[in-house]
C-alpha positions, 0 to 999 in steps of 0.5 A: 500500500502507498498513501494517497497524497493530498493535492492541496493546490487543487483543493485551494483552486476549487475554493478560489474559483468559488470565492471569485464568483462570490466576490464578483456578485458581492461587488455588484450588490454593494458597489464596493470592493472588499478591502483587507489590511495586513499589519506586518511588524519586523521581518520574518522570511517565512511570514513574508513568503506567506504574505506574498502568496496570500496577497497574490491570492487576494488579487486573483479573487478580487479582494484589495490587499493593503499592507501596513509595515512597521519596524520591529521596535515599534511601540505596542501602543502604536500597533494598538492605536493602528488596529483601533483605527482600522476597526473604526474605518468603514473602508476596511473590511478585514484585519490580518496581523502577520504573526509571529510578532516581536517579543515585546508585543503581546500577541494576546493583546493584539488579538483582543483588540482586533474587532471580532467582526473584522477578525480574518484570522479568528483569533479574537477571544469572542470568535475563539469562544464561539468556536469552543461552544460550537458556534463557528463564526470566524474560525482560525485559518489553519485549523479550518484548512485541516477540516477542509482537507478532511471534508474534501477527502470524505473523511468521517470524523465522528467517533475517530481517534485523533491525535494533534501534535501541537497545543498552540492558540493558533492551531492545536487548541482551536483545531481540537475544539472543531474536531470535538464539535464533530464528535471525534475523540481528541488527544493533544500532544506537545513538547512536554508529552512523554512517549509521543509514540504511545499516543500517535500509534493509536490515532486514526488521524494524526495531525502534526504541527510541531515544526520539527523535521522528521519528527513523525516516522512510520513507527509513530503511526498505525497502519492506514492512518490519515496523516495531516502535516501542518509543520513548516521547516525551512531546510537547505533542501527547501520547505519541509514538514514534520513527517518523514515522508519516505518512511510514512508513505508505505504505511499511511492511507492518506498524507498531506505533502509539504509544500503543496498540502495544508499551506495552499488550503490555509490561504484559500481559507483565509480568503473565505474568512475575508469574504465573511468579514466583508459581509459583516461590514457591508451587510450591517449597514 
């Protein structure tokens, strides 16, 4: 048996095509172009690549992307004031903060300040809380992309044993809530977990986002497991994920490659959230 490799680029293309049509119809109805503002702080090569790809995707579907760049030593007060200004600006239909941010800035404070209605990333506590109770309003883009892939591949989640190797506020925690909402049994592992294999080997679906090259080998999965690789690691050979693909390929049933798996779908899901924040702004007027 050789695992089926998920084509994230094709899934993302399907989503973009639908969004292009929807945006065109919304422009005709509301006579205004969706406008999303991204705040970037300092320089991070991985973030800059993601921003470049997302900007190109915005242009493709008809969403106007604006970027506000600040130097790494910018005072937190300046960023918070900028966010509040964007919250109050009716011409701005969505706000995206490019993470990670410099250590002197509080990510939690930035997330709290972004209006829940304009929160493209779904990080505002109101949106996170709604996800937790099953009222999925604006869902974090990476967890949403994982669900999108599983749905596209017709994977039934109810009753499945799922292990997530990531406990961040950005991926692991919201993803666990989404999976619980669909009646999966969820285990979360992280850097302090003892004996990762003892958990991962029991998983029908293993979702890993640790950022550790070759963390997951064939010894970490059970036969015919579904493996979703959210890890992104820059190496001399290019971008890689957490999974040792050659090792896992002959044992897994389904596998997402890096690059070309979760990444493109995450960008497409961000576009989908941008349409939602645009609707939040124009349909309340």
